[in-house]
C-alpha positions in Angstrom: 0.1 295.2 377.9 1.0 298.1 380.1 -1.2 301.2 380.2 0.4 304.6 379.5 -1.6 307.8 380.1 -0.8 311.4 379.6 -2.9 314.3 380.9 -2.8 317.3 378.6 -4.2 319.5 381.4 -2.0 318.4 384.3 0.9 317.6 382.1 1.3 314.3 383.9 2.7 311.1 382.2 1.9 307.8 384.0 2.7 304.1 383.2 0.5 301.6 385.0 -0.5 304.3 387.4 3.1 305.3 388.3 4.3 308.8 387.4 7.1 309.1 384.9 9.3 312.1 385.7 10.2 314.3 382.7 11.6 317.7 382.2 9.3 320.6 381.3 10.7 320.8 377.7 10.1 317.1 377.2 6.5 317.4 378.5 5.9 320.4 376.1 7.1 318.3 373.2 5.0 315.3 374.2 1.9 317.5 374.6 2.3 318.8 371.0 3.0 315.4 369.5 0.1 313.7 371.3 -2.4 316.5 370.5 -1.6 315.9 366.8 -1.0 312.2 366.8 -0.5 310.7 363.4 0.7 314.0 361.9 4.3 314.8 360.9 5.2 318.0 362.8 8.1 319.9 361.4 11.2 320.3 363.6 11.1 324.1 363.5 7.5 324.1 364.7 8.4 321.8 367.7 11.4 324.0 368.5 9.2 327.1 368.4 6.6 325.5 370.6 8.9 324.1 373.3 11.4 327.0 373.3 9.2 329.9 372.5 11.2 333.1 371.8 14.5 331.3 372.1 17.1 330.4 369.4 17.9 326.8 370.0 19.9 324.3 368.0 18.2 321.2 366.6 20.5 319.1 368.7 18.5 320.1 371.8 15.3 318.7 370.3 17.1 315.4 369.5 18.2 315.0 373.1 14.6 315.6 374.4 13.1 313.2 371.8 15.6 310.5 373.0 14.5 311.2 376.6 10.8 310.8 375.6 11.5 307.6 373.7 13.2 306.1 376.7 10.5 307.1 379.1 7.7 305.7 376.9 9.6 302.4 376.2 9.9 303.1 372.5 11.5 300.1 370.8 10.7 297.5 373.6 9.1 294.4 372.1 8.6 296.2 368.8 6.6 299.1 370.4 6.7 302.4 368.4 5.7 305.8 369.8 7.7 308.5 368.1 9.0 308.2 364.6 11.5 310.5 362.9 10.6 311.3 359.3 13.9 312.4 357.6 14.0 316.0 356.4 10.5 316.6 357.7 10.0 316.2 361.4 8.6 313.9 364.1 5.3 312.0 364.3 3.5 310.3 367.3 2.6 307.0 365.7 1.0 305.1 368.7 -2.8 305.0 368.7 -4.4 307.5 371.1 -7.5 306.4 373.0 -9.1 309.4 374.7 -10.8 308.7 378.0 -14.1 310.2 379.1 -12.0 313.2 380.2 -10.4 314.3 377.0 -7.5 315.6 379.0 -6.1 312.1 379.7 -5.5 310.1 376.5 -4.2 306.6 376.7 -1.1 305.9 374.6 -1.1 302.5 373.0 2.1 301.4 371.4 2.1 300.1 367.8 3.0 296.4 367.8 2.9 293.8 365.1 -0.3 291.9 364.9 1.5 288.8 366.1 5.0 288.4 367.4 7.6 287.3 364.9 8.5 284.2 366.9 10.7 282.9 364.1 12.9 286.0 364.3 15.8 286.6 366.7 14.8 288.8 369.7 15.0 292.5 369.1 16.9 294.7 371.4 14.7 296.7 373.8 16.5 299.9 372.8 18.6 300.6 369.7 20.4 303.8 370.0 21.6 306.0 367.2 19.9 304.2 364.3 16.6 306.0 364.2 17.4 307.4 360.8 18.9 304.2 359.4 15.9 301.9 359.6 13.5 304.0 357.4 16.2 304.7 354.9 17.3 301.0 354.7 13.7 299.8 354.5 12.9 302.2 351.6 16.1 301.2 349.8 15.3 297.5 350.2 11.7 297.9 349.0 12.8 299.9 345.9 16.0 297.9 345.0 15.1 294.4 346.3 18.7 293.4 346.9 20.8 295.3 349.5 24.0 294.4 351.3 24.4 296.1 354.7 28.1 296.5 354.9 30.4 297.7 357.7 33.3 296.5 360.0 32.9 293.9 362.7 31.0 295.1 365.7 29.4 298.1 364.2 25.9 296.8 364.6 24.9 295.2 361.3 23.1 292.3 362.9 21.3 294.5 365.3 20.0 296.7 362.5 19.1 293.7 360.4 17.0 292.1 363.2 15.2 295.4 363.9 14.4 295.7 360.2 13.1 292.2 360.1 10.6 293.0 362.9 9.7 296.3 361.3 8.9 294.7 358.0 7.0 291.7 359.4 3.7 293.2 358.5 4.8 294.6 355.1 5.7 291.1 354.0 2.6 289.6 355.9 4.9 287.6 358.2 7.0 286.1 355.3 10.3 287.2 356.8 13.1 284.7 357.1 16.2 285.5 359.1 19.2 283.2 358.6 22.4 283.5 360.7 25.2 282.1 358.5 27.9 282.6 361.2 28.0 279.0 362.4 28.5 277.7 358.8 32.0 276.5 358.0 31.5 275.2 354.5 30.5 277.4 351.5 28.8 274.4 349.9 26.2 274.3 352.7 24.8 277.8 352.1 22.1 276.8 349.6 21.0 273.8 351.6 20.8 275.8 354.8 18.6 278.4 353.0 16.4 275.6 351.7 15.9 274.2 355.2 14.9 277.6 356.5 12.3 277.9 353.7 11.0 274.4 354.6 12.1 272.8 351.4 13.1 269.1 351.2 15.6 268.7 348.5 17.8 265.8 347.4 20.3 267.6 345.1 23.8 268.4 346.1 23.2 272.0 345.0 19.6 273.0 345.7 19.9 276.4 344.1 17.5 275.6 341.2 14.9 274.2 343.6 15.1 277.3 345.8 14.7 279.6 342.9 11.8 277.6 341.5 10.1 277.6 344.9 10.5 281.4 345.3 9.6 282.2 341.8 6.0 283.5 342.4 6.3 284.3 346.1 6.8 287.5 348.0 9.0 287.4 351.0 12.0 289.0 352.7 15.2 286.9 353.1 17.8 288.2 355.5 21.2 286.5 355.2 23.3 287.6 358.2 27.1 287.4 358.5 28.0 286.4 355.0 31.7 287.3 354.8 33.1 283.9 355.5 30.9 282.1 353.0 30.6 285.0 350.6 31.1 283.0 347.4 28.2 280.7 348.1 25.9 283.6 349.2 26.8 285.6 346.2 25.9 282.8 343.7 22.6 282.0 345.4 21.6 285.7 346.0 22.3 286.6 342.3 20.2 283.6 341.1 17.2 284.6 343.4 17.4 288.2 342.3 17.3 287.3 338.6 14.6 284.7 338.7 12.3 285.6 341.7 11.1 289.2 341.3 9.0 289.1 344.4 11.8 288.3 346.8 13.7 291.0 348.7 17.2 290.1 350.0 19.1 291.8 352.8 22.7 290.5 353.3 24.9 291.7 356.1 28.6 291.4 355.5 32.0 293.0 356.1 32.5 293.1 352.3 30.2 293.4 349.4 29.0 290.3 347.4 29.9 292.0 344.0 27.1 290.4 342.0 24.3 291.6 339.7 21.5 293.6 341.3 23.4 294.2 344.6 23.1 297.7 346.2 25.4 298.7 349.0 24.1 300.4 352.2 27.1 301.4 354.2 26.4 301.3 358.0 28.4 304.2 359.5 29.9 304.3 362.9 27.8 305.9 365.6 28.5 309.7 365.7 30.5 310.7 368.7 31.4 314.1 370.2 34.3 316.0 368.7 37.6 315.7 370.6 38.8 318.6 372.7 35.7 320.7 372.1 34.9 321.2 375.8 31.2 320.3 375.5 28.7 320.2 378.4 27.4 316.9 379.6 24.1 317.6 377.8 25.9 318.3 374.6 28.0 315.2 374.8 25.0 313.1 375.5 23.3 314.4 372.3 25.7 312.1 370.4 24.6 308.5 369.9 27.9 307.0 370.8 27.9 308.7 374.2 24.2 307.8 374.8 24.9 304.2 374.0 27.9 304.1 376.4 25.9 305.7 379.2 23.0 303.4 378.6 25.1 300.2 378.7 27.1 301.5 381.7 23.9 302.1 383.6 22.7 298.5 382.7 25.9 297.2 384.2 25.4 299.1 387.5 27.1 302.4 387.0 25.1 305.6 387.9 23.4 306.9 384.7 24.0 310.6 385.7 27.0 312.2 383.8 28.4 315.2 385.5 30.0 318.2 383.8 33.3 316.9 385.1 32.7 313.6 383.3 31.8 315.1 380.0 35.4 315.5 378.6 36.3 312.0 379.7 33.2 310.5 378.1 34.0 312.4 374.9 37.6 311.0 375.0 36.3 307.5 375.5 33.9 307.8 372.5 36.8 309.0 370.4 38.9 306.0 371.3 36.1 303.6 370.4 35.5 305.0 366.9 31.7 304.7 367.2 31.9 300.9 367.0 28.8 299.6 368.9 30.4 296.4 370.2 33.5 298.3 371.4 31.2 300.8 373.2 29.2 298.1 374.9 32.2 296.1 376.0 34.0 299.2 377.4 30.8 300.5 379.1 30.3 297.2 381.0 33.7 297.9 382.7 32.8 301.3 384.1 31.1 299.9 387.2 34.4 298.0 388.0 37.0 300.6 387.2 35.3 304.0 387.0 35.0 306.3 384.0 38.5 307.8 384.1 40.2 304.5 384.7 38.3 302.9 381.9 39.5 305.7 379.6 43.1 305.0 380.6 42.7 301.2 380.0 41.5 301.8 376.5 45.1 302.8 375.6 46.2 299.2 376.4 45.4 296.0 374.6 43.2 294.8 377.5 40.1 296.1 375.6 40.6 293.3 373.1 39.9 290.7 375.8 37.0 292.4 377.6 34.0 290.0 377.4 30.5 290.9 376.6 27.1 289.0 376.7 27.5 285.3 377.4 24.7 284.6 374.9 26.4 286.5 372.0 27.9 284.4 369.3 31.5 283.5 370.2 32.9 285.8 367.4 31.1 288.7 369.1 31.9 288.1 372.8 35.2 290.1 372.7 36.7 292.6 370.3 39.6 290.2 369.9 37.3 287.4 368.8 35.6 289.7 366.3 38.9 290.6 364.8 40.1 287.0 364.9 37.0 286.2 362.8 37.9 288.9 360.2 41.6 288.0 360.3 40.9 284.4 359.5 39.0 285.4 356.4 41.9 287.2 354.6 44.9 285.9 352.8 48.5 285.8 353.9 49.4 288.9 351.9 46.5 290.9 353.3 47.5 289.8 356.9 51.1 290.9 356.4 49.9 294.3 355.0 47.4 294.8 357.8 50.0 294.1 360.5 52.6 296.4 359.1 50.2 299.2 358.4 49.2 299.2 362.1 52.4 301.1 362.7 50.8 304.3 361.3 49.5 306.4 364.1 47.2 308.5 361.8 45.8 308.4 358.3 48.2 307.3 355.5 48.3 307.5 351.7 48.8 304.8 349.1 52.4 305.8 348.8 52.8 305.4 352.6 51.2 301.9 352.5 53.6 300.9 349.8 56.6 302.2 351.7 55.8 300.4 354.8 54.1 297.1 353.7 56.0 296.2 350.5 59.0 293.9 350.9 62.3 295.3 349.7 62.7 294.7 346.0 59.2 293.1 345.7 56.7 294.5 343.2 54.2 297.0 344.7 51.2 295.3 343.0 50.8 292.9 346.0 50.5 295.8 348.5 48.0 297.7 346.3 45.8 294.6 345.9 46.1 293.9 349.6 45.1 297.4 350.5 42.1 297.2 348.2 40.9 294.0 349.8 41.4 295.3 353.3 39.2 298.3 352.5 36.6 296.1 350.8 36.5 293.8 353.9 36.0 296.8 356.2 39.3 296.3 358.0 40.7 299.6 356.8 38.6 302.7 356.3 39.1 305.1 353.4 38.1 308.7 352.8 38.7 311.2 350.0 41.4 313.8 350.3 41.4 316.1 347.4 42.2 314.1 344.3 43.6 311.1 346.3 42.5 309.1 349.3 43.7 308.5 352.8 43.4 305.3 354.8 43.1 304.5 358.5 42.8 301.6 360.8 40.2 301.9 363.6 41.9 301.9 367.0 40.8 298.4 368.0 41.9 297.0 364.7 45.2 298.8 365.0 45.8 297.4 368.5 44.9 293.9 367.3 47.2 294.1 364.3 50.1 295.5 366.4 49.7 292.5 368.7 50.0 290.2 365.7 53.0 292.2 364.4 54.7 291.8 367.7 54.0 288.1 367.9 55.6 287.8 364.5 58.8 289.6 365.6 58.4 292.4 363.0 57.8 295.4 365.2 61.3 296.8 365.2 61.9 296.5 361.5 58.5 298.0 360.7 58.9 300.8 363.1 62.4 301.6 361.6 60.9 301.7 358.1 58.1 303.9 359.3 60.5 306.4 360.9 62.5 306.6 357.7 59.3 307.1 355.7 58.2 309.9 358.0 61.5 311.6 357.6 61.3 311.4 353.8 57.8 312.9 353.8 58.8 315.8 356.0 62.0 316.5 354.0 59.9 316.6 350.9 57.6 319.2 352.6 60.7 321.3 353.5 61.7 321.7 349.9 58.2 322.7 348.7 57.7 326.4 347.9 55.4 328.4 350.1 52.8 330.9 349.0 49.3 330.2 347.7 46.7 329.0 350.2 48.5 329.0 353.5 45.7 327.3 355.3 45.8 324.4 352.8 49.6 324.3 353.3 49.2 324.2 357.1 46.7 321.4 356.8 49.0 319.4 354.5 51.9 319.9 356.8 49.8 318.8 359.8 48.8 315.5 358.2 51.9 313.6 359.3 51.9 315.0 362.8 50.7 311.9 364.7 53.2 309.7 362.8 56.0 312.2 363.4 55.4 312.1 367.1 55.2 308.3 367.1 58.4 308.0 365.0 60.3 310.4 367.3 59.3 308.4 370.4 60.4 305.2 368.8 63.9 306.3 367.6 64.8 307.9 370.9 63.6 304.8 372.8 65.3 302.2 370.7 69.0 301.7 369.8 67.9 300.4 366.3 66.9 304.0 365.5 69.9 305.8 366.9 71.3 307.1 363.6 67.8 308.4 362.7 67.5 310.6 365.8 69.2 313.8 364.6 67.8 313.8 361.0 64.3 312.9 362.0 64.2 315.6 364.7 65.6 318.0 362.2 62.9 317.1 359.7 60.2 317.4 362.4 61.5 320.7 363.7 60.3 322.9 360.9 56.8 321.3 361.0 56.5 321.9 364.7 57.4 325.6 364.2 55.0 326.0 361.3 52.2 324.4 363.4 53.1 326.6 366.4 53.9 323.6 368.5 56.8 325.5 370.0 57.3 323.5 373.2 57.7 320.3 371.1 60.1 322.2 368.7 62.3 323.3 371.6 62.3 319.9 373.4 63.1 317.7 370.4 65.6 320.2 368.9 67.4 320.4 372.2 67.6 316.6 372.5 68.9 316.2 369.0 71.5 318.9 369.3 72.8 317.2 372.5 73.4 314.1 370.5 75.1 315.8 367.6 78.6 314.5 366.9 81.5 316.1 365.1 80.5 314.8 361.7 77.1 316.5 362.0 78.3 319.9 363.2 77.9 322.7 360.7 75.6 320.5 358.6 72.1 320.8 357.3 70.5 319.3 360.4 72.3 321.4 362.9 71.2 324.5 360.9 67.5 323.3 361.0 67.7 322.4 364.7 69.4 325.6 365.8 66.9 327.7 363.8 63.9 325.9 365.4 65.4 325.9 368.9 66.1 329.7 368.7 62.7 330.5 367.4 60.9 328.3 369.9 63.0 329.4 372.9 62.2 333.0 372.0 58.5 332.4 372.8 58.7 329.7 375.3 61.7 330.8 377.3 61.0 334.5 377.4 63.7 335.7 374.9 66.5 333.8 376.7 70.1 334.0 375.8 69.7 330.4 374.5 67.4 331.8 371.8 69.9 334.4 370.6 72.8 331.9 370.7 70.8 329.3 368.7 69.8 331.9 366.1 73.3 333.2 365.8 74.7 329.7 365.4 72.1 328.9 362.8 72.9 332.1 360.9 76.6 331.3 361.0 76.0 327.8 359.5 73.7 329.1 356.8 76.2 331.8 355.7 79.0 329.3 355.7 77.0 326.9 353.6 76.0 329.7 351.2 72.3 328.9 351.9 70.6 332.2 351.1 67.0 331.1 351.9 68.0 329.9 355.4 70.2 333.0 355.8 67.1 335.1 355.1 65.0 333.1 357.5 67.6 333.4 360.3 68.1 337.1 359.8 64.3 337.7 360.0 64.1 335.7 363.2 67.1 337.6 364.7 65.5 340.9 363.8 62.3 339.7 365.5 64.3 338.7 368.6 66.0 342.1 368.9 62.6 343.9 368.4 61.1 341.8 371.3 64.1 342.4 373.6 64.4 346.1 372.9 67.9 345.8 371.5 67.2 348.4 368.8 70.8 349.1 368.0 71.1 345.6 366.6 68.1 346.0 364.3 69.4 347.9 361.3 72.6 345.8 360.7 70.3 342.7 360.7 67.5 344.3 358.7 69.7 345.4 355.8 70.7 341.8 354.9 67.3 340.1 354.2 66.4 342.2 351.1 69.8 341.5 349.5 69.4 337.7 350.0 65.8 337.8 348.8 66.9 339.6 345.6 69.7 337.1 345.0 67.4 334.1 345.2 64.7 335.9 343.2 62.0 335.8 345.8 59.6 338.7 345.2 57.6 337.9 348.3 60.8 337.8 350.4 61.8 341.3 349.0 58.4 342.7 350.1 58.7 341.1 353.5 62.3 342.4 353.9 61.1 346.0 353.1 58.5 345.7 355.9 61.2 344.5 358.3 63.5 347.3 357.3 60.7 349.9 357.6 59.8 348.7 361.1 63.5 348.7 362.1 64.0 352.3 360.9 60.9 353.3 362.8 62.0 351.8 366.1 65.4 353.5 365.9 63.8 356.9 365.1 64.3 357.2 361.3 60.7 358.0 360.4 61.2 359.2 356.8 63.2 356.0 356.0 60.6 353.9 357.8 57.7 355.4 355.7 59.7 354.9 352.4 60.4 351.2 353.1 57.0 350.4 354.4 55.3 351.9 351.4 57.6 349.9 349.1 56.8 346.8 351.1 53.0 346.9 350.5 53.3 348.1 346.9 53.5 344.5 345.4 50.4 343.1 347.0 50.5 339.9 344.9 54.0 339.1 346.1 53.2 340.0 349.7 50.3 337.5 349.7 52.8 334.8 348.8 55.1 335.6 351.7 56.5 332.3 353.0 55.9 331.7 356.7 58.9 329.3 356.6 61.2 332.3 356.6 59.8 333.5 359.9 57.8 330.7 361.5 54.7 332.5 362.7 52.3 335.0 361.1 51.2 338.4 362.4 49.2 341.3 361.0 51.0 344.6 360.4 48.6 347.5 359.9 50.6 349.9 357.8 47.7 352.3 357.7 48.4 353.3 361.3 51.4 350.9 361.4 54.0 351.2 364.0 54.6 354.7 362.8 51.0 355.8 362.0 51.7 356.4 358.2 48.5 357.0 356.1 49.2 354.2 353.6 45.8 352.7 354.1 46.5 349.0 353.7 46.8 346.0 356.0 49.0 343.0 355.4 50.0 339.8 357.1 53.7 339.4 357.8 55.6 336.9 360.0 56.8 337.8 363.4 
C-alpha cells in the first residue's frame, strides 16, 4: 500500500516520498479537512476558510475537491479519502496516523477488509457520480428493491459495480453481481441466478428453490443489463422481494420491470456546461461531463491542459454528447488523433456511431452503434418505425407532432401513442414536462442512428416532407393566435419550433420534392423570425421565397407576409434601404387590396417606424392617421392605444407639440389595453417614456411600445 503524507506546517503533500503539486486553495481545503478528519465540515465553512473575505460560488469548491480527489487517488481500488455528504458538506474519511511530529500525518485510504474478488473490477475514477452512490445506497437499504434506469451508455453498470464494492462490508461480503448481457433466452434467467448463488437445482424453473434458499439470508443481488430478458427478471425479482425479506435487489435496465416492490432510481446524464455561455476553462471543467471528457482524452494521450481558447469547443462537444458517459469516452479517445476542434466537427457526422472503445468492453458497449443496435433489437416493429420517423425532429416535439409524423395516413393513432410510450419507457426517447403537457426528444446519438435506419429503409424524403408540412401547420396556427398576456411566455412558445423550422426550410429548398412548400413555409417562418428578432434569417428566407413567387401567388397571403418581414428585417439589417420601403409599401398595398385590417395596421406601423428612422417626417402624419381607424374597425383596444402613441410621436416630430401631448396622454390612459399591445403589429418592442417622452411632457408614466 502506498504511503501518503501531508505536513500541516509546511503544507506539503507527498505520495511515497514524491511531492504532489497542488494549488494553494486546494492545500487550504486539504489542511482543514485533515485537521478535522471524520467530521462533516459545512461547505460554507470551507469556502470561508479557503477564500477568506471573498464571495465565491460553491462551484469553485467542487472543482478543488475534484482536484484533491484526483491527487489523492480517491476511488482507486476502492480507496476513499473525501466524501460528500449531500446538503451538509465534506468529510475526510481516511484514517489519519500522526507521526512523532504532529505536523505530518499519514493518510491511509479506507479499503474493504478484503477485496471483493467475485465482483467486476471497479473503475479507478468515476467522475460525476459522487452524489449518486450515497443516495442510491440509502434508497436500496430502505426500499430493498431498486431498478437503476437510464439509456444505453449512461453509466448504469459502472455505478452498479461501484455500489457493489461500497456495500461489500455492509452485507459482510454477501454481494452477488450478475451480468445478464450474454443471456439470449429468458428461460435461463432463474437458472443463471441459481448458479451464481451456488445452488444445484434439477427443476426446469428453479425460482422456488432460489426463494427458499434466500428466505432467511441477508445479501445483495445485483442483476445487470436486464432489458433484453426483462420478463424473466421481473418474475424472479418479484418472488424474491415477496418471500425473502433480507434480500436487497438492484437491477439495471433501460426500462423498468413494472412489478410489486420495485422502486425506480433514474440515472441522469452527466451535467454539462450550458451552450453559448462563454465560460472560462475553469468554469467549463467544473461540470462532470467536461471533466470526464478531459480525463479520458488525457488517458488516450492528449494533453490534459485545457486553454481558455478550448473552453467553448469543449462546451460545444459536451452539448453534442448529451452527458452520455459512453459517448463522452468514445469521443474523448479520438482527440489525440484529430484534435479538439476537429473532433467537435466530426460529431456532426455519423462516424461517431462507429468509434470503438475499450477492447475488453462487452460487444454491445464497444461502439455507440452497437449500444443502439442492442436497444433497437429489443423493440417491436411499430416502435422501430416510430423511432426512425421521429428522428426527423431537430428539437423537442409534442404528442401531436409525434402523431403527425409517425402515424401512417388513415391509420388509427393508438399505435403511435403506444409506441411513444414504450420508447420513453425503454429510455430511447426522453420526456420532460412543459406546462400541462409534455415534450419529447431523441438524444443526438440516438437521432443519428435512427436517421441512418430511416435512410436505409428509403423513407427519408417522405418523412421530411411530412415534417415540413407539419412545421408549416404549427407556425400558421401560431400566426392566428391573439397576442397580449404574458409576452415572454408567447415568445418562448413561438421559439419552440425554431430548430425544426430551420431544418424544414433547409430541406424544402434543397429537394425538388418540397418545391411547392417553399413559399408557404418561408411565409409561415417569416413572422416567427421577426418576433424572435432573427432579422437576418427573416431577410434571407423572405428574399429567397419572393424570388420564387409565381403569378398565382402574387398579391396573396404569403406575399403579404414575406414582404412585411422583408421590409422590417431590411430596415434594421440593410440600414433603412430602399428595399425596405419598397417591401413595406408592397405589403401595405396587398393588405389593403385584401381588406386585411390587422395586417394593414401592422404595415402602417412599420412604415411609420421607417420614416421616423430615415427622418422623412413629412411622410409621418399621413401614415400615422390610419392605424387608429383600422384598430377601431377591428375592435382592438390595445391597437388603439398603440396608434395614439404613434400619432403623438409623429405630431411631435413635425412640430405639433399640443397635438402630440393630447395623443400621447390618450395613449397611456388605458393601461390595461396598452399592456396587451401585440408585438405582431410592429415586430420588435421598445420603451417609450412618456414622462419625459420625445416631447418632455409631464405625464409620469412609462410604457412599452413596438418600434
